[in-house]
ROSE-4610 file (N, C-alpha, C; in Angstrom, 1 decimal, always signed):
// ROSE-4610
residu = [M/M/M/G/G/G/V/V/V/R/R/R/H/H/H/I/I/I/N/N/N/P/P/P/E/E/E/G/G/G/L/L/L/H/H/H/R/R/R/S/S/S/P/P/P/A/A/A/F/F/F/S/S/S/Q/Q/Q/A/A/A/V/V/V/V/V/V/V/V/V/E/E/E/Q/Q/Q/P/P/P/T/T/T/K/K/K/T/T/T/I/I/I/Y/Y/Y/I/I/I/G/G/G/G/G/G/Q/Q/Q/N/N/N/G/G/G/V/V/V/G/G/G/A/A/A/D/D/D/G/G/G/K/K/K/V/V/V/V/V/V/G/G/G/P/P/P/T/T/T/V/V/V/G/G/G/E/E/E/Q/Q/Q/A/A/A/R/R/R/Q/Q/Q/A/A/A/F/F/F/R/R/R/N/N/N/L/L/L/A/A/A/A/A/A/I/I/I/L/L/L/D/D/D/S/S/S/E/E/E/G/G/G/A/A/A/G/G/G/L/L/L/A/A/A/N/N/N/I/I/I/V/V/V/H/H/H/W/W/W/R/R/R/I/I/I/A/A/A/V/V/V/V/V/V/D/D/D/G/G/G/T/T/T/T/T/T/F/F/F/D/D/D/E/E/E/G/G/G/V/V/V/A/A/A/A/A/A/F/F/F/Q/Q/Q/E/E/E/V/V/V/W/W/W/N/N/N/R/R/R/A/A/A/D/D/D/P/P/P/P/P/P/P/P/P/A/A/A/I/I/I/T/T/T/V/V/V/H/H/H/V/V/V/V/V/V/A/A/A/G/G/G/L/L/L/A/A/A/G/G/G/P/P/P/E/E/E/V/V/V/L/L/L/V/V/V/E/E/E/I/I/I/D/D/D/A/A/A/V/V/V/A/A/A/V/V/V/V/V/V]
num = [1/1/1/2/2/2/3/3/3/4/4/4/5/5/5/6/6/6/7/7/7/8/8/8/9/9/9/10/10/10/11/11/11/12/12/12/13/13/13/14/14/14/15/15/15/16/16/16/17/17/17/18/18/18/19/19/19/20/20/20/21/21/21/22/22/22/23/23/23/24/24/24/25/25/25/26/26/26/27/27/27/28/28/28/29/29/29/30/30/30/31/31/31/32/32/32/33/33/33/34/34/34/35/35/35/36/36/36/37/37/37/38/38/38/39/39/39/40/40/40/41/41/41/42/42/42/43/43/43/44/44/44/45/45/45/46/46/46/47/47/47/48/48/48/49/49/49/50/50/50/51/51/51/52/52/52/53/53/53/54/54/54/55/55/55/56/56/56/57/57/57/58/58/58/59/59/59/60/60/60/61/61/61/62/62/62/63/63/63/64/64/64/65/65/65/66/66/66/67/67/67/68/68/68/69/69/69/70/70/70/71/71/71/72/72/72/73/73/73/74/74/74/75/75/75/76/76/76/77/77/77/78/78/78/79/79/79/80/80/80/81/81/81/82/82/82/83/83/83/84/84/84/85/85/85/86/86/86/87/87/87/88/88/88/89/89/89/90/90/90/91/91/91/92/92/92/93/93/93/94/94/94/95/95/95/96/96/96/97/97/97/98/98/98/99/99/99/100/100/100/101/101/101/102/102/102/103/103/103/104/104/104/105/105/105/106/106/106/107/107/107/108/108/108/109/109/109/110/110/110/111/111/111/112/112/112/113/113/113/114/114/114/115/115/115/116/116/116/117/117/117/118/118/118/119/119/119/120/120/120/121/121/121/122/122/122/123/123/123/124/124/124/125/125/125/126/126/126/127/127/127/128/128/128/129/129/129/130/130/130]
x = [-14.9/-14.3/-12.8/-12.4/-11.0/-10.2/-9.2/-8.3/-6.9/-6.2/-4.9/-4.0/-2.8/-1.8/-0.9/-0.6/+0.2/+1.4/+2.5/+3.7/+4.2/+3.7/+4.1/+5.6/+6.1/+7.5/+7.8/+9.0/+9.4/+9.2/+8.5/+8.3/+9.2/+9.6/+10.3/+9.5/+10.2/+9.5/+10.0/+9.1/+9.4/+8.6/+9.2/+8.5/+7.5/+7.5/+6.7/+5.3/+5.2/+3.9/+3.7/+2.5/+2.1/+2.0/+2.3/+2.1/+0.6/-0.2/-1.6/-2.3/-3.6/-4.4/-5.7/-5.9/-7.1/-8.2/-9.4/-10.5/-11.5/-11.7/-12.6/-13.9/-15.0/-16.4/-17.1/-18.3/-19.0/-18.2/-17.6/-16.7/-15.4/-14.3/-13.0/-12.6/-12.2/-11.7/-10.3/-9.5/-8.0/-7.7/-7.1/-6.7/-5.1/-4.7/-3.3/-2.6/-1.6/-0.9/-0.1/+0.2/+0.9/+2.1/+2.1/+3.2/+4.0/+5.3/+6.2/+6.9/+7.8/+8.6/+9.8/+9.5/+10.6/+10.6/+11.8/+12.0/+12.1/+12.2/+12.3/+13.5/+14.5/+15.7/+15.4/+14.2/+13.9/+14.4/+15.0/+15.5/+14.6/+14.6/+13.8/+14.4/+13.5/+14.0/+14.5/+14.2/+14.6/+14.2/+14.8/+14.5/+13.3/+12.5/+11.4/+10.0/+9.0/+7.7/+7.2/+7.6/+7.2/+7.8/+9.1/+9.8/+9.2/+9.0/+8.5/+7.0/+6.2/+4.8/+4.7/+5.6/+5.6/+5.9/+6.9/+7.3/+6.1/+5.5/+4.4/+3.3/+3.0/+1.9/+2.4/+3.7/+4.1/+3.9/+4.2/+4.0/+2.6/+1.7/+0.3/-0.2/+0.3/-0.1/+0.4/+1.6/+2.1/+1.3/+0.8/+0.0/-1.4/-2.0/-3.3/-3.1/-2.1/-1.8/-1.7/-1.1/-0.9/-2.2/-3.3/-4.6/-5.6/-5.1/-6.0/-6.8/-6.3/-7.0/-6.1/-6.6/-5.9/-6.3/-5.6/-5.9/-7.4/-8.1/-9.5/-10.3/-9.8/-10.6/-10.4/-9.6/-9.4/-10.7/-11.2/-12.3/-12.0/-10.8/-10.3/-8.8/-8.3/-6.9/-6.8/-5.7/-5.4/-3.9/-3.7/-2.4/-1.9/-0.6/+0.0/+1.2/+1.4/+2.5/+3.1/+4.4/+5.1/+4.9/+4.6/+4.5/+5.7/+5.5/+6.6/+6.9/+6.4/+6.6/+5.4/+5.6/+4.5/+4.1/+2.8/+2.3/+1.9/+2.3/+2.0/+2.6/+3.8/+4.4/+3.7/+3.2/+2.4/+1.1/+0.4/-0.8/-0.5/+0.6/+1.0/+1.3/+1.9/+2.1/+0.8/-0.2/-1.5/-2.2/-2.1/-2.7/-2.1/-0.8/-0.1/-0.6/-1.0/-1.4/-2.9/-3.7/-5.2/-5.8/-6.6/-7.4/-8.6/-8.6/-9.7/-11.1/-11.1/-12.4/-13.0/-12.2/-12.6/-13.2/-14.2/-14.8/-13.7/-13.6/-12.5/-12.8/-11.8/-12.0/-12.2/-12.6/-12.6/-11.1/-10.7/-9.3/-9.3/-8.4/-8.2/-6.7/-6.4/-5.0/-4.7/-3.6/-3.2/-1.8/-1.7/-0.3/+0.2/+1.4/+1.9/+3.3/+3.7/+5.0/+6.1/+5.9/+6.9/+6.3/+7.1/+6.7/+7.8/+8.0/+8.8/+10.3/+10.7/+12.1/+12.2/+13.3/+13.4/+13.4/+13.8/+13.8/+12.5/+11.5/+10.3/+9.3/+8.8/+8.0/+6.5/+6.2/+4.8/+4.5/+3.2/+2.8/+1.3/+1.1/-0.3/-0.8/-2.0/-2.6/-3.9/-4.5/-5.7/-6.6/-7.8/-8.8/-9.3/-9.3/-9.8/-10.8/-11.8/-12.9/-12.9/-12.8/-12.8/-14.1]
y = [+11.5/+10.6/+10.4/+9.1/+8.8/+8.7/+9.5/+9.4/+9.1/+8.1/+7.7/+7.6/+8.2/+8.1/+7.0/+6.0/+4.9/+4.7/+4.2/+3.9/+2.6/+1.4/+0.2/-0.1/-0.9/-1.3/-2.0/-1.9/-2.6/-1.8/-0.6/+0.2/+1.5/+2.0/+3.3/+4.4/+5.2/+6.3/+7.6/+8.5/+9.8/+10.9/+12.0/+13.1/+13.8/+13.4/+14.0/+13.4/+12.1/+11.4/+10.3/+9.9/+8.7/+7.6/+6.4/+5.2/+4.9/+5.2/+5.0/+5.9/+6.2/+6.9/+6.0/+5.8/+5.0/+5.9/+5.7/+6.4/+5.4/+5.5/+4.6/+5.2/+4.5/+4.9/+3.5/+3.4/+2.1/+1.0/+1.4/+0.5/+1.3/+0.5/+1.1/+1.2/+2.4/+2.6/+3.0/+2.4/+2.6/+3.2/+4.4/+5.1/+4.9/+4.1/+3.8/+4.7/+5.5/+6.3/+5.5/+6.2/+5.6/+4.8/+3.5/+2.6/+2.3/+2.6/+2.3/+1.0/+0.6/-0.6/-0.3/+0.3/+0.7/-0.1/-0.6/-1.4/-0.6/-1.2/-0.5/+0.4/+0.2/+1.1/+2.3/+2.5/+3.6/+3.6/+2.4/+2.3/+1.4/+1.8/+1.0/-0.4/-1.4/-2.8/-3.4/-2.8/-3.4/-2.5/-2.8/-1.9/-2.2/-3.3/-3.6/-3.3/-3.2/-2.9/-4.1/-5.3/-6.5/-6.5/-6.3/-6.2/-5.1/-4.0/-2.9/-3.1/-3.6/-3.9/-4.9/-6.0/-7.0/-6.4/-5.5/-4.8/-3.9/-3.2/-2.3/-3.1/-4.3/-5.1/-5.6/-6.0/-6.4/-5.2/-4.0/-2.8/-2.6/-2.8/-2.7/-3.7/-5.0/-6.1/-5.8/-5.3/-5.0/-3.9/-2.9/-1.9/-2.5/-3.3/-3.9/-4.8/-5.6/-6.6/-5.9/-4.7/-3.9/-3.5/-3.5/-3.1/-4.2/-5.5/-6.6/-6.8/-6.4/-6.5/-7.3/-7.5/-8.1/-7.6/-8.1/-7.6/-7.7/-8.7/-8.8/-7.7/-6.9/-5.7/-4.5/-4.6/-3.4/-3.3/-2.1/-1.8/-0.9/-0.3/+0.5/+0.5/+0.2/+0.4/+1.6/+2.4/+3.4/+3.1/+2.8/+2.4/+3.5/+3.9/+4.8/+4.1/+4.1/+3.5/+4.5/+4.5/+5.5/+5.2/+6.2/+6.1/+5.4/+4.5/+3.9/+2.5/+2.2/+0.9/+0.0/-1.3/-2.2/-2.6/-2.7/-3.0/-4.5/-5.3/-6.7/-7.4/-7.0/-7.6/-7.2/-6.0/-5.5/-6.2/-6.5/-7.3/-8.7/-9.3/-10.6/-10.6/-9.5/-9.4/-9.3/-8.6/-8.5/-9.9/-10.6/-11.9/-12.9/-12.7/-13.5/-13.3/-12.1/-11.8/-11.7/-11.6/-11.4/-12.8/-13.1/-14.4/-14.2/-15.0/-14.8/-15.2/-15.8/-16.1/-14.9/-13.8/-12.6/-11.7/-10.9/-10.0/-9.0/-8.7/-7.8/-6.3/-5.6/-4.2/-3.3/-2.1/-1.1/-0.8/-0.6/-0.3/+0.8/+1.8/+2.9/+2.8/+2.9/+2.9/+4.2/+4.9/+6.1/+5.9/+6.4/+6.4/+7.8/+7.9/+9.2/+9.5/+10.7/+11.1/+10.7/+10.6/+10.3/+10.2/+9.6/+9.4/+10.0/+9.5/+10.1/+10.2/+9.5/+9.5/+8.8/+9.0/+8.5/+6.9/+6.3/+4.8/+4.2/+5.0/+4.6/+4.4/+3.2/+2.9/+2.7/+2.4/+2.1/+2.6/+3.1/+3.5/+3.0/+2.4/+1.9/+2.4/+3.0/+3.4/+2.7/+2.6/+1.8/+2.4/+1.9/+2.2/+0.8/+0.5/-0.7/-0.5/-1.3/-1.2/-2.5/-2.4/-3.6/-3.6]
z = [+17.6/+16.6/+17.0/+17.1/+17.4/+16.1/+16.0/+14.8/+15.3/+14.8/+15.2/+13.9/+14.0/+12.9/+13.4/+12.5/+12.9/+12.0/+12.6/+11.9/+12.5/+12.1/+12.7/+12.6/+13.6/+13.7/+12.4/+11.9/+10.7/+9.4/+9.5/+8.3/+8.5/+7.4/+7.3/+8.0/+8.9/+9.5/+8.9/+8.7/+8.1/+8.9/+9.1/+9.7/+8.7/+7.4/+6.4/+6.2/+6.7/+6.5/+7.5/+7.7/+8.5/+7.5/+8.0/+7.1/+7.0/+8.0/+7.9/+8.9/+8.7/+9.6/+9.9/+11.2/+11.6/+12.2/+11.7/+12.2/+12.8/+14.1/+14.8/+15.1/+14.6/+14.9/+15.1/+14.8/+15.0/+14.2/+13.0/+12.3/+12.3/+12.2/+12.1/+10.6/+10.2/+8.8/+8.9/+8.1/+8.0/+6.7/+6.7/+5.5/+5.4/+4.5/+4.4/+3.3/+3.7/+2.8/+1.8/+0.7/-0.4/+0.0/-0.3/+0.0/-1.3/-1.2/-2.3/-2.0/-2.9/-2.7/-1.8/-0.6/+0.3/+1.5/+1.9/+3.0/+4.3/+5.4/+6.7/+6.8/+6.0/+5.9/+5.1/+4.5/+3.6/+2.2/+1.8/+0.5/-0.4/-1.7/-2.7/-2.8/-2.8/-2.7/-4.0/-5.1/-6.4/-7.6/-8.8/-9.9/-10.7/-10.3/-11.2/-10.5/-11.3/-10.8/-9.9/-10.3/-9.5/-8.2/-8.1/-6.8/-5.9/-6.5/-5.7/-5.3/-6.2/-5.8/-4.7/-4.7/-3.7/-2.3/-2.3/-1.1/-0.6/-1.5/-1.2/-0.5/-1.1/-0.5/+0.9/+1.1/+2.4/+3.4/+2.9/+3.8/+4.2/+3.2/+3.4/+4.4/+4.2/+5.1/+6.5/+6.7/+8.0/+8.7/+8.0/+8.6/+9.0/+8.1/+8.5/+9.6/+9.6/+10.7/+12.1/+12.1/+13.3/+13.9/+13.0/+13.5/+13.5/+13.5/+13.6/+12.3/+11.2/+9.9/+8.9/+7.7/+6.7/+5.3/+4.3/+2.9/+2.6/+3.1/+2.8/+3.3/+4.2/+4.8/+3.9/+2.8/+2.0/+1.1/+1.0/+0.2/-1.0/-1.0/-2.1/-2.2/-3.4/-3.7/-4.6/-4.5/-5.5/-5.9/-7.1/-7.6/-8.6/-8.4/-9.3/-9.9/-11.2/-11.8/-12.8/-12.8/-13.7/-15.2/-15.9/-17.4/-18.0/-18.9/-19.6/-19.0/-17.8/-17.3/-17.5/-17.6/-17.8/-16.4/-16.2/-14.8/-14.7/-15.7/-15.7/-14.4/-14.1/-12.9/-11.6/-11.6/-10.5/-10.4/-11.5/-11.5/-10.9/-11.4/-10.9/-9.4/-8.9/-7.4/-6.7/-7.2/-6.6/-6.5/-7.6/-7.7/-6.7/-6.4/-5.4/-4.0/-3.7/-2.3/-2.1/-3.2/-3.0/-3.0/-2.0/-1.9/-2.8/-3.9/-4.9/-4.3/-3.1/-2.5/-1.8/-1.6/-1.0/-2.1/-1.7/-2.7/-3.1/-4.4/-4.8/-4.4/-4.0/-3.7/-4.9/-4.7/-5.8/-6.1/-7.3/-7.7/-8.7/-8.4/-9.3/-9.7/-11.0/-11.4/-12.1/-11.8/-12.4/-13.0/-14.2/-14.9/-14.6/-14.0/-13.6/-14.2/-14.3/-14.8/-13.9/-12.6/-11.7/-10.3/-9.4/-8.0/-7.1/-5.9/-4.9/-5.2/-6.2/-6.6/-8.0/-8.7/-10.0/-10.0/-8.9/-8.9/-8.5/-8.0/-7.5/-8.7/-8.9/-10.1/-9.8/-8.5/-8.2/-6.8/-6.6/-5.2/-5.1/-3.9/-3.6/-2.3/-2.4/-1.1/-1.0/+0.2/+0.4/+1.5/+1.4/+2.5/+2.9/+4.2/+4.8/+5.8/+5.9/+6.9/+7.7/+9.0/+9.9/+10.6]
């Protein structure tokens, strides 16, 4: 079984985690680690759930693109949002990027006490099959 850990150009690099793990068998499965609203410089892009969710989706799209895949290949999203924030902006960000003609993935949403830092409001991980 081929397993590759990837960190595509343009994304923040950390020694503590991979941006995604790719498992290749008869079908390729991509396990994407939690993406926050963090730019390539490692800084949070803005103070709102909407801004952060849009960046997280850009990060997810960059990872998928690096593997010849797209958002339509995602079979499962897991979304964590900090308690006390409204996720309406996050839902709007999802609707901006998801092609409604594609079958929707399974989605799990967790409300959490906190994430990687006090300014981080949302984190999205995904599994894609190509």
